TITITOR-672036 format. One record per residue (C-alpha): residue in three letters; x, y, z. Coordinates in steps of 0.5 Angstrom, whole numbers, padded with zeros to 4 digits, always signed. Example, Ala and Ser with C-alpha at 12.3 -4.5 7.8 and 13.67 -1.06 7.14 Angstrom:
% TITITOR-672036
ala+0025-0009+0016 ser+0027-0002+0014 
This chain:
% TITITOR-672036
unk+0077-0055+0256 unk+0081-0062+0256 unk+0082-0062+0249 unk+0080-0057+0245 unk+0082-0054+0239 unk+0086-0047+0239 unk+0080-0044+0234 unk+0076-0046+0240 unk+0080-0043+0245 unk+0080-0036+0242 unk+0073-0036+0244 unk+0074-0038+0251 unk+0075-0032+0256 unk+0082-0032+0261 unk+0077-0031+0264 unk+0076-0038+0266 unk+0083-0039+0268 unk+0084-0039+0275 unk+0088-0032+0277 unk+0086-0028+0272 unk+0078-0027+0273 unk+0079-0021+0277 unk+0083-0015+0276 unk+0089-0018+0272 unk+0083-0021+0267 unk+0082-0014+0266 unk+0088-0011+0265 unk+0091-0017+0260 unk+0084-0015+0256 unk+0087-0008+0255 unk+0093-0011+0253 unk+0091-0015+0246 unk+0090-0023+0251 unk+0083-0024+0252 unk+0081-0031+0250 unk+0086-0037+0252 unk+0089-0038+0247 unk+0091-0031+0246 unk+0094-0033+0252 unk+0097-0039+0250 unk+0100-0035+0244 unk+0103-0031+0249 unk+0110-0034+0248 unk+0116-0033+0253 unk+0121-0028+0250 unk+0128-0032+0253 unk+0129-0036+0257 unk+0134-0038+0263 unk+0136-0045+0264 unk+0137-0047+0272 unk+0140-0052+0272 unk+0146-0049+0268 unk+0147-0042+0272 unk+0153-0039+0275 unk+0155-0038+0282 unk+0157-0031+0283 unk+0164-0034+0287 unk+0165-0036+0280 unk+0164-0031+0275 unk+0168-0033+0268 unk+0170-0026+0265 unk+0169-0024+0258 unk+0163-0029+0257 unk+0156-0029+0257 unk+0152-0031+0263 unk+0147-0032+0266 unk+0146-0031+0275 unk+0141-0031+0279 unk+0142-0028+0286 unk+0138-0023+0292 unk+0137-0016+0290 unk+0141-0012+0296 unk+0141-0005+0295 unk+0139-0001+0288 unk+0141+0006+0288 unk+0140+0012+0282 unk+0145+0018+0280 unk+0144+0024+0276 unk+0151+0026+0274 unk+0148+0031+0269 unk+0143+0034+0265 unk+0140+0027+0260 unk+0144+0022+0264 unk+0141+0017+0270 unk+0145+0012+0272 unk+0141+0006+0276 unk+0146+0001+0279 unk+0146-0006+0283 unk+0149-0010+0288 unk+0146-0018+0287 unk+0148-0024+0292 unk+0147-0030+0292 unk+0151-0031+0299 unk+0157-0033+0296 unk+0159-0027+0291 unk+0156-0021+0289 unk+0156-0017+0284 unk+0154-0010+0281 unk+0149-0009+0275 unk+0149-0002+0272 unk+0145+0001+0267 unk+0144+0008+0263 unk+0138+0012+0262 unk+0133+0006+0264 unk+0130+0009+0270 unk+0125+0003+0271 unk+0131+0000+0274 unk+0130+0002+0280 unk+0122+0000+0280 unk+0123-0006+0277 unk+0128-0009+0282 unk+0125-0008+0289 unk+0130-0010+0295 unk+0130-0018+0297 unk+0128-0019+0290 unk+0131-0025+0287 unk+0134-0024+0281 unk+0137-0027+0274 unk+0142-0022+0271 unk+0144-0024+0263 unk+0151-0021+0260 unk+0157-0020+0260 unk+0161-0019+0266 unk+0167-0015+0266 unk+0172-0012+0272 unk+0171-0005+0274 unk+0174-0001+0278 unk+0176-0008+0283 unk+0169-0011+0283 unk+0165-0015+0278 unk+0160-0011+0274 unk+0155-0013+0269 unk+0153-0008+0264 unk+0147-0006+0262 unk+0144-0014+0263 unk+0138-0016+0261 unk+0134-0018+0268 unk+0128-0021+0271 unk+0124-0023+0277 unk+0124-0029+0278 unk+0119-0030+0284 unk+0116-0034+0289 unk+0123-0038+0289 unk+0120-0045+0292 unk+0116-0045+0286 unk+0117-0052+0282 unk+0115-0048+0275 unk+0123-0045+0277 unk+0127-0049+0280 unk+0133-0053+0278 unk+0130-0053+0270 unk+0129-0049+0264 unk+0125-0043+0266 unk+0120-0040+0261 unk+0121-0031+0263 unk+0114-0029+0259 unk+0114-0021+0258 unk+0110-0017+0262 unk+0103-0015+0260 unk+0098-0011+0262 unk+0102-0009+0268 unk+0101-0017+0269 unk+0108-0020+0271 unk+0111-0026+0268 unk+0110-0030+0274 unk+0103-0029+0275 unk+0103-0030+0267 unk+0108-0036+0268 unk+0103-0039+0272 unk+0098-0038+0270 unk+0099-0041+0263 unk+0100-0048+0266 unk+0094-0048+0269 unk+0091-0047+0262 unk+0096-0051+0258 unk+0094-0056+0263 unk+0086-0056+0262 unk+0087-0055+0254 unk+0091-0061+0253 unk+0092-0066+0249 unk+0090-0060+0243 unk+0088-0063+0237 unk+0092-0062+0231 unk+0088-0058+0224 unk+0094-0059+0219 unk+0093-0064+0215 unk+0099-0069+0217 unk+0102-0069+0210 unk+0104-0062+0211 unk+0107-0064+0218 unk+0111-0070+0215 unk+0113-0067+0209 unk+0116-0061+0213 unk+0119-0065+0220 unk+0115-0061+0223 unk+0114-0064+0231 unk+0105-0063+0234 unk+0101-0058+0236 unk+0101-0061+0242 unk+0108-0062+0244 unk+0110-0054+0240 unk+0105-0051+0245 unk+0108-0056+0251 unk+0116-0055+0250 unk+0115-0047+0247 unk+0113-0045+0255 unk+0116-0051+0260 unk+0121-0054+0255 unk+0125-0060+0259 unk+0131-0058+0256 unk+0133-0052+0251 unk+0134-0056+0245 unk+0125-0057+0245 unk+0125-0050+0244 unk+0127-0048+0236 unk+0123-0055+0235 unk+0117-0052+0238 unk+0118-0045+0235 unk+0119-0048+0228 unk+0112-0051+0229 unk+0109-0044+0232 unk+0112-0040+0227 unk+0109-0044+0221 unk+0103-0044+0223 unk+0101-0037+0224 unk+0104-0035+0216 unk+0101-0042+0214 unk+0094-0039+0216 unk+0096-0031+0213 unk+0098-0035+0208 unk+0092-0039+0208 unk+0087-0032+0209 unk+0090-0029+0203 unk+0089-0036+0199 unk+0082-0036+0200 unk+0082-0029+0198 unk+0086-0028+0191 unk+0082-0035+0189 unk+0075-0031+0190 unk+0078-0023+0187 unk+0080-0027+0181 unk+0077-0034+0180 unk+0070-0033+0183 unk+0069-0025+0180 unk+0066-0024+0173 unk+0071-0018+0170 unk+0071-0016+0163 unk+0077-0019+0157 unk+0080-0013+0156 unk+0081-0017+0147 unk+0083-0009+0144 unk+0088-0011+0139 unk+0092-0006+0143 unk+0094+0001+0137 unk+0092+0005+0142 unk+0098+0002+0147 unk+0103+0002+0142 unk+0103+0009+0139 unk+0103+0012+0145 unk+0110+0008+0147 unk+0112+0010+0139 unk+0110+0017+0141 unk+0114+0018+0148 unk+0120+0022+0147 unk+0125+0017+0150 unk+0126+0009+0151 unk+0123+0006+0156 unk+0127+0000+0159 unk+0126-0007+0159 unk+0123-0007+0167 unk+0118-0003+0164 unk+0116-0007+0158 unk+0115-0013+0162 unk+0110-0011+0167 unk+0106-0007+0161 unk+0106-0015+0159 unk+0104-0018+0166 unk+0099-0012+0166 unk+0096-0013+0159 unk+0096-0021+0159 unk+0093-0020+0167 unk+0087-0015+0162 unk+0086-0020+0157 unk+0083-0025+0162 unk+0076-0026+0164 unk+0077-0024+0172 unk+0080-0018+0175 unk+0086-0017+0175 unk+0089-0016+0182 unk+0097-0013+0181 unk+0101-0009+0186 unk+0107-0005+0182 unk+0113-0003+0185 unk+0118+0002+0183 unk+0123+0005+0187 unk+0122+0014+0184 unk+0122+0015+0177 unk+0123+0009+0175 unk+0117+0010+0171 unk+0111+0007+0174 unk+0107+0012+0171 unk+0109+0009+0164 unk+0107+0003+0166 unk+0100+0006+0169 unk+0098+0009+0162 unk+0099+0003+0159 unk+0093-0001+0163 unk+0089+0006+0162 unk+0089+0005+0155 unk+0089-0002+0154 unk+0082+0000+0157 unk+0080+0006+0152 unk+0082+0002+0147 unk+0076-0004+0149 unk+0071+0002+0150 unk+0072+0003+0157 unk+0074+0009+0162 unk+0080+0009+0167 unk+0081+0012+0174 unk+0087+0015+0178 unk+0086+0015+0185 unk+0093+0019+0188 unk+0093+0020+0196 unk+0092+0028+0196 unk+0091+0034+0191 unk+0098+0036+0190 unk+0099+0029+0188 unk+0092+0028+0184 unk+0094+0035+0181 unk+0102+0032+0180 unk+0098+0026+0176 unk+0093+0030+0172 unk+0100+0034+0170 unk+0104+0028+0169 unk+0099+0025+0164 unk+0093+0030+0159 unk+0101+0031+0155 unk+0101+0023+0154 unk+0093+0023+0153 unk+0094+0027+0148 unk+0099+0025+0144 unk+0094+0020+0142 unk+0087+0025+0143 unk+0085+0021+0149 unk+0080+0025+0154 unk+0082+0028+0161 unk+0079+0030+0167 unk+0081+0031+0174 unk+0075+0031+0181 unk+0079+0033+0187 unk+0074+0037+0194 unk+0076+0042+0191 unk+0076+0042+0184 unk+0071+0048+0180 unk+0068+0045+0175 unk+0067+0039+0180 unk+0060+0038+0176 unk+0062+0039+0170 unk+0066+0034+0171 unk+0061+0028+0174 unk+0056+0030+0168 unk+0062+0028+0164 unk+0065+0022+0166 unk+0057+0019+0168 unk+0055+0020+0160 unk+0064+0017+0159 unk+0065+0024+0156 unk+0071+0023+0159 unk+0077+0017+0157 unk+0081+0018+0164 unk+0080+0022+0170 unk+0085+0023+0177 unk+0083+0025+0183 unk+0083+0023+0190 unk+0078+0020+0195 unk+0073+0024+0191 unk+0073+0018+0186 unk+0069+0015+0192 unk+0064+0020+0194 unk+0057+0020+0193 unk+0054+0023+0187 unk+0060+0019+0182 unk+0059+0015+0176 unk+0062+0013+0171 unk+0059+0010+0164 unk+0063+0005+0164 unk+0069+0002+0169 unk+0074-0002+0167 unk+0080+0000+0171 unk+0083+0002+0177 unk+0089+0006+0178 unk+0091+0006+0185 unk+0097+0010+0187 unk+0101+0011+0194 unk+0097+0004+0196 unk+0099+0003+0204 unk+0096+0010+0204 unk+0089+0008+0202 unk+0085+0001+0205 unk+0082-0005+0202 unk+0075-0001+0202 unk+0077+0006+0201 unk+0079+0000+0194 unk+0073-0003+0193 unk+0069+0003+0193 unk+0073+0006+0188 unk+0072-0002+0183 unk+0064-0001+0186 unk+0062+0005+0182 unk+0063+0001+0176 unk+0056-0003+0175 unk+0057-0009+0171 unk+0063-0014+0172 unk+0068-0011+0176 unk+0075-0008+0173 unk+0081-0009+0173 unk+0085-0006+0179 unk+0093-0003+0179 unk+0096-0002+0186 unk+0102+0003+0185 unk+0107+0004+0190 unk+0114+0008+0191 unk+0115+0005+0197 unk+0119-0001+0196 unk+0117-0007+0200 unk+0121-0012+0203 unk+0119-0019+0199 unk+0117-0022+0206 unk+0113-0018+0208 unk+0109-0017+0199 unk+0107-0025+0201 unk+0104-0022+0208 unk+0101-0017+0206 unk+0100-0017+0199 unk+0100-0024+0199 unk+0093-0023+0195 unk+0095-0019+0190 unk+0100-0021+0183 unk+0107-0016+0185 unk+0111-0013+0179 unk+0118-0010+0180 unk+0121-0005+0176 unk+0127-0006+0178 unk+0131-0002+0173 unk+0132+0006+0173 unk+0131+0009+0166 unk+0138+0011+0164 unk+0142+0017+0165 unk+0139+0018+0172 unk+0145+0020+0178 unk+0144+0017+0184 unk+0144+0024+0190 unk+0149+0025+0193 unk+0148+0024+0202 unk+0151+0027+0207 unk+0149+0028+0215 unk+0150+0034+0217 unk+0150+0036+0224 unk+0146+0043+0226 unk+0151+0048+0227 unk+0154+0055+0224 unk+0159+0050+0221 unk+0154+0045+0218 unk+0149+0051+0215 unk+0156+0055+0212 unk+0156+0049+0208 unk+0150+0048+0206 unk+0148+0054+0204 unk+0154+0054+0200 unk+0150+0048+0195 unk+0144+0052+0196 unk+0148+0059+0193 unk+0152+0055+0188 unk+0145+0051+0184 unk+0140+0056+0184 unk+0146+0061+0181 unk+0147+0055+0176 unk+0139+0056+0175 unk+0137+0050+0180 unk+0132+0049+0184 unk+0132+0048+0192 unk+0127+0044+0197 unk+0128+0045+0205 unk+0123+0040+0208 unk+0121+0040+0216 unk+0117+0036+0222 unk+0113+0041+0223 unk+0108+0047+0219 unk+0109+0052+0225 unk+0113+0052+0232 unk+0110+0048+0238 unk+0112+0049+0245 unk+0112+0041+0247 unk+0117+0040+0240 unk+0123+0042+0240 unk+0123+0042+0231 unk+0123+0046+0225 unk+0118+0048+0223 unk+0117+0051+0215 unk+0114+0057+0217 unk+0120+0059+0222 unk+0124+0057+0217 unk+0122+0061+0212 unk+0122+0067+0215 unk+0129+0064+0217 unk+0131+0063+0211 unk+0128+0068+0206 unk+0133+0073+0210 unk+0139+0069+0210 unk+0137+0069+0203 unk+0135+0076+0202 unk+0137+0077+0195 unk+0133+0069+0192 unk+0126+0068+0192 unk+0123+0062+0197 unk+0116+0059+0197 unk+0112+0056+0203 unk+0108+0050+0202 unk+0103+0046+0208 unk+0098+0042+0208 unk+0095+0047+0212 unk+0095+0052+0205 unk+0088+0052+0202 unk+0089+0047+0196 unk+0088+0053+0191 unk+0094+0056+0196 unk+0099+0048+0194 unk+0097+0049+0187 unk+0099+0056+0185 unk+0106+0055+0190 unk+0108+0049+0186 unk+0106+0052+0180 unk+0110+0058+0181 unk+0117+0052+0183 unk+0114+0048+0176 unk+0115+0054+0172 unk+0122+0056+0177 unk+0120+0062+0179 unk+0122+0058+0186 unk+0129+0058+0187 unk+0128+0055+0195 unk+0121+0052+0196 unk+0122+0051+0205 unk+0116+0045+0205 unk+0113+0041+0211 unk+0112+0033+0208 unk+0105+0035+0203 unk+0111+0034+0197 unk+0113+0027+0200 unk+0111+0024+0194 unk+0109+0024+0187 unk+0113+0032+0185 unk+0116+0032+0179 unk+0121+0037+0179 unk+0126+0035+0175 unk+0130+0042+0175 unk+0130+0041+0183 unk+0138+0038+0185 unk+0138+0040+0192 unk+0134+0036+0198 unk+0135+0040+0205 unk+0132+0036+0211 unk+0131+0039+0218 unk+0131+0035+0225 unk+0132+0028+0219 unk+0132+0024+0225 unk+0124+0025+0227 unk+0123+0022+0220 unk+0122+0015+0218 unk+0127+0012+0214 unk+0121+0010+0209 unk+0119+0018+0209 unk+0128+0020+0208 unk+0127+0016+0201 unk+0122+0019+0199 unk+0124+0026+0200 unk+0130+0024+0198 unk+0127+0022+0192 unk+0125+0029+0190 unk+0131+0031+0187 unk+0136+0026+0182 unk+0130+0027+0176 unk+0134+0030+0171 unk+0140+0031+0169 unk+0144+0034+0173 unk+0148+0032+0179 unk+0143+0033+0186 unk+0145+0033+0194 unk+0141+0030+0200 unk+0143+0034+0207 unk+0140+0030+0213 unk+0141+0035+0217 unk+0139+0033+0224 unk+0144+0031+0232 unk+0141+0025+0233 unk+0138+0023+0240 unk+0137+0015+0240 unk+0141+0009+0236 unk+0133+0009+0231 unk+0134+0015+0229 unk+0143+0014+0228 unk+0141+0008+0224 unk+0136+0010+0220 unk+0141+0017+0218 unk+0147+0011+0216 unk+0144+0007+0212 unk+0141+0014+0209 unk+0147+0015+0207 unk+0151+0008+0205 unk+0145+0006+0201 unk+0140+0009+0195 unk+0137+0003+0194 unk+0129+0004+0197 unk+0129-0004+0198 unk+0135-0005+0202 unk+0133+0002+0206 unk+0125-0002+0207 unk+0129-0009+0209 unk+0133-0005+0214 unk+0127-0001+0217 unk+0123-0005+0218 unk+0129-0009+0223 unk+0129-0003+0226 unk+0122-0001+0226 unk+0120-0008+0227 unk+0115-0011+0224 unk+0109-0010+0230 unk+0108-0002+0226 unk+0108-0005+0220 unk+0102-0010+0220 unk+0095-0007+0221 unk+0097-0002+0217 unk+0094-0006+0210 unk+0087-0007+0213 unk+0082-0010+0218 unk+0084-0017+0220 unk+0091-0018+0219 unk+0094-0017+0226 unk+0100-0016+0228 unk+0105-0023+0229 unk+0106-0025+0234 unk+0111-0031+0234 unk+0114-0030+0227 unk+0120-0024+0225 unk+0119-0024+0217 unk+0125-0022+0217 unk+0129-0028+0221 unk+0124-0034+0218 unk+0123-0032+0211 unk+0124-0040+0210 unk+0119-0042+0214 unk+0115-0036+0211 unk+0116-0039+0204 unk+0114-0046+0206 unk+0108-0044+0210 unk+0106-0041+0202 unk+0107-0046+0199 unk+0103-0051+0203 unk+0096-0046+0203 unk+0096-0044+0196 unk+0097-0051+0195 unk+0092-0054+0199 unk+0088-0048+0197 unk+0088-0049+0190 unk+0085-0057+0192 unk+0081-0055+0195 unk+0079-0048+0194 unk+0073-0048+0200 unk+0076-0052+0205 unk+0069-0056+0206 unk+0076-0062+0207 unk+0079-0057+0212 unk+0074-0054+0216 unk+0077-0054+0223 unk+0082-0051+0219 unk+0078-0045+0216 unk+0075-0043+0223 unk+0082-0044+0226 unk+0083-0039+0222 unk+0077-0035+0223 unk+0078-0034+0231 unk+0085-0032+0230 unk+0085-0028+0225 unk+0081-0022+0228 unk+0073-0025+0225 unk+0073-0019+0219 unk+0070-0021+0213 unk+0075-0019+0209 unk+0079-0026+0212 unk+0073-0030+0213 unk+0074-0037+0210 unk+0066-0039+0213 unk+0063-0035+0209 
């Protein structure tokens, strides 16, 4: 393996590393570490500077310190339900310190008697003894090991049950046989950005001679990781925009102008800018690939309709694909009147459409201008006469392949693609998950929109009386109410509100009001009947699951009650809140919850603090961590292992700039084959991301 590139090491199995050929190697593979490259990119989660640890006899109070000692005893207490206390005593021959952890029962298993351990945290005096509350704890096996004595010691996170000591030794062995490692990143980029070399970075990230070496090593490896991703995005964008045959829509936009003039309201400046950006894309001979972001109620539908009409005016058809039948039907209801204003023929196609065959025939014959549908649009038997633009709503519900299938319904030139989302995406994620798309943001709300007043209410009689009083008052004034539950039916395993039980309960409490029920297990016809009643105003209170999370536009609804709100993600909560406040009347959102975790509390506090979707998206990413986000976009984009898309924004911007500049000068990467090979090897090998075809 000596002198091998990281790309080559991605093809070398970890069984080639001494000590990892048996069960440990199998365990690591299950944890996602299957190659030597994976092993070398499993960087330490923290470091213990053993040259600067504090003896237990000299501990300073109130300061963050790292101490090393031997576990003398461990005890577990459970003084009451839902509370576990683990206490350990650690000594180093000169002094001792007590450590205590709350609701971390695993610490008892982590700290065997006689083990050497490093504790990092703040030291306080409690009941006359020195104590560290909830310190970080790392087992330091083999005290005589040269890798951990008298130096900066890396602490690698356990993987697949393989402990940090085994990992440390395996990584040290792998490094010794792989170095020196060639550097595929062009020297001018390294010099321009002041980066350290690849070989030095990988060595120093694992076994730094001093703590000062860690930061430049990490910066280089973060750059490499983001640079590879942005390089793949740049190549993908070049191929889909510059090489694909698209449609140059050359109509004079008379139909779009007539549509905009017929609207009973003035569009916002942001909508006008978005329409111009879309129209510019559509005039190009290359296919449009644009992401349209906008808050709930910011007017994405008008922009989408302008794009659809621009295609229709030139003799092409438009398609709108939504993830659910409820949302598709809502889009059809919203777009059909707009289309009627300018004489455009529209149709709805879902899995349960009663006139499915007639719609299919009309779409194939070209007698339908715009068709709105669900996944039914990409099924066999669907043929367009001349598909010119495809609009995909709530893009995160679809994968890349489903969007490709929709575009492939066009015979001949590739149609333009407009992807919409009401889920705000932090700028850093836009540059990573959607870096191959041009991005338009609707950052202006229509005039007169009133922010929804959001209140966190603790469950119980007092909180319910407050919420029920508001419900009665709003319904008496002619308004409507949503009540959302996390479950459809009661569950023995999950202690959470169910829609069916809440429907029965609220029907009894509000016996004089009209209470409805909708959830995903109802037949499509039943769901449409319920939503029709809600739109007609014949339901006062609609009890629902998250089936109403997106696309439901009931301007008369002014109250949203979310039961067990801490069980929902921040993005979901924001979307649900967006179902109210869409009309002229002040609206309320009540978060009914008694969260049992810090993350649950943080989500509710964020919801109360702001209605700004982009701020909430940043907070959601901070709370959940980026590992829950990557992979939902499409196959081939693995979780970032080292980079933090929130904390490494500056490096991300640099990586994107350098990657796109390199591809602009060398689109096929013929002059950078080693870099292309490494990117292919480390991004997972999906055909969507292969740089070398």
